[in-house]
Wavefront OBJ file of the C-alpha trace (Angstrom):
o trace
v 124.286 4.892 10.779
v 127.067 1.537 11.423
v 125.563 -0.811 14.064
v 129.071 -2.693 14.235
v 132.724 -0.604 13.617
v 134.841 -3.691 14.280
v 135.399 -6.572 11.861
v 133.417 -9.025 12.487
v 133.286 -12.215 11.601
v 131.409 -15.190 10.884
v 132.970 -18.439 9.285
v 135.386 -17.562 6.435
v 133.891 -14.225 5.815
v 134.330 -10.886 7.326
v 133.079 -7.238 7.157
v 134.250 -4.365 8.252
v 131.599 -2.222 8.706
v 127.994 -3.708 9.049
v 124.784 -0.604 8.717
v 121.695 -0.591 10.010
v 119.138 -2.066 7.788
v 121.675 -5.196 6.606
v 121.954 -8.638 7.791
v 123.892 -9.689 10.030
v 125.203 -13.392 9.749
v 125.492 -15.745 13.075
v 129.493 -16.281 14.056
v 129.099 -20.031 12.892
v 127.267 -19.276 9.244
v 129.052 -19.566 5.790
v 126.260 -17.896 4.509
v 127.578 -14.424 2.645
v 124.665 -12.296 3.271
v 126.893 -9.052 5.568
v 127.016 -6.952 3.883
v 128.595 -2.841 4.259
v 132.186 -1.486 3.509
v 135.374 -3.481 3.407
v 134.208 -6.642 3.271
v 135.591 -10.643 2.432
v 134.005 -13.844 1.877
v 136.753 -15.848 1.786
v 139.543 -14.660 4.866
v 139.877 -15.324 8.912
v 138.246 -12.008 9.950
v 140.354 -12.769 13.516
v 143.531 -12.928 11.993
v 142.863 -10.553 8.981
v 144.431 -12.399 6.432
v 142.907 -13.593 3.055
v 142.821 -17.274 2.130
v 141.998 -16.300 -1.644
v 142.162 -12.678 -3.499
v 138.538 -13.640 -5.461
v 136.108 -12.275 -3.235
v 137.137 -9.364 -1.444
v 135.325 -6.214 -2.163
v 134.621 -2.313 -0.697
v 131.213 -1.488 -0.767
v 128.044 -3.395 -1.276
v 124.385 -2.516 -0.795
v 122.323 -4.171 2.100
v 120.550 -6.844 0.538
v 119.085 -10.537 1.107
v 121.447 -12.473 -1.063
v 122.631 -15.004 0.564
v 125.404 -17.674 -0.917
v 122.794 -20.705 -1.482
v 120.819 -18.487 -3.917
v 122.694 -15.650 -4.633
v 124.989 -15.096 -8.038
v 124.699 -11.533 -8.160
v 126.394 -9.514 -4.804
v 125.441 -5.763 -5.997
v 128.378 -3.522 -5.255
v 129.344 0.323 -5.807
v 131.921 1.425 -7.584
v 134.292 -1.845 -9.556
v 136.703 -1.841 -6.829
v 136.235 -5.681 -5.476
v 137.842 -9.006 -6.722
v 137.196 -10.839 -9.570
v 134.477 -13.209 -7.664
v 132.505 -14.172 -10.612
v 129.300 -13.372 -8.117
v 130.592 -9.814 -7.326
v 128.145 -7.404 -10.371
v 130.314 -3.749 -10.059
v 126.974 -1.182 -10.115
v 127.197 2.368 -9.848
v 128.242 4.571 -6.175
v 125.557 5.899 -4.425
v 127.894 9.120 -2.071
v 131.173 9.455 -1.256
v 131.771 7.785 2.170
v 134.145 8.547 5.022
v 135.321 7.929 8.569
v 135.802 10.050 11.379
v 137.205 8.583 15.047
v 137.323 10.647 17.692
v 138.114 10.190 21.830
v 136.748 14.108 22.538
v 133.650 14.936 20.304
v 130.619 14.454 21.305
v 128.817 15.341 18.363
v 129.625 16.250 14.310
v 128.751 19.138 12.715
v 125.476 19.650 11.385
v 125.239 18.770 7.240
v 126.529 21.244 5.096
v 128.787 22.674 7.574
v 132.658 22.927 5.873
v 134.218 20.753 7.424
v 138.321 21.011 8.714
v 141.634 18.388 8.223
v 140.438 18.271 12.298
v 137.457 18.668 13.846
v 137.985 20.492 17.258
v 135.396 19.855 19.557
v 135.143 23.429 20.939
v 133.994 24.449 17.673
v 131.597 21.485 17.408
v 129.996 23.452 20.856
v 130.692 26.718 20.519
l 1 2 3 4 5 6 7 8 9 10 11 12 13 14 15 16 17 18 19 20 21 22 23 24 25 26 27 28 29 30 31 32 33 34 35 36 37 38 39 40 41 42 43 44 45 46 47 48 49 50 51 52 53 54 55 56 57 58 59 60 61 62 63 64 65 66 67 68 69 70 71 72 73 74 75 76 77 78 79 80 81 82 83 84 85 86 87 88 89 90 91 92 93 94 95 96 97 98 99 100 101 102 103 104 105 106 107 108 109 110 111 112 113 114 115 116 117 118 119 120 121 122 123 124
């Protein structure tokens, strides 16, 4: 489940998607403790720019791992910058985002998907 699908910004950190059950840092906090999909711990999230190439990472597990005492930020996979606190880990699945202006739901689990999902097929 997704809490936010917009780029959220807190101090010099950013997360594109924050997952339900995770922690959403206050806007002025620099605690590196919001984890999700599309993360960077040194960037300007409001401008969409990076300040270094050390702390970007694609998928981070939900964890309570604030900057002051966390030296092992648990990630999924190896797709991350070389930051010393970023630790590669197992990948728990595949992730895809589906966006629609017209759909009111999503097919049930196990349904074979096509390249395009028609809202008429959802409710037929």
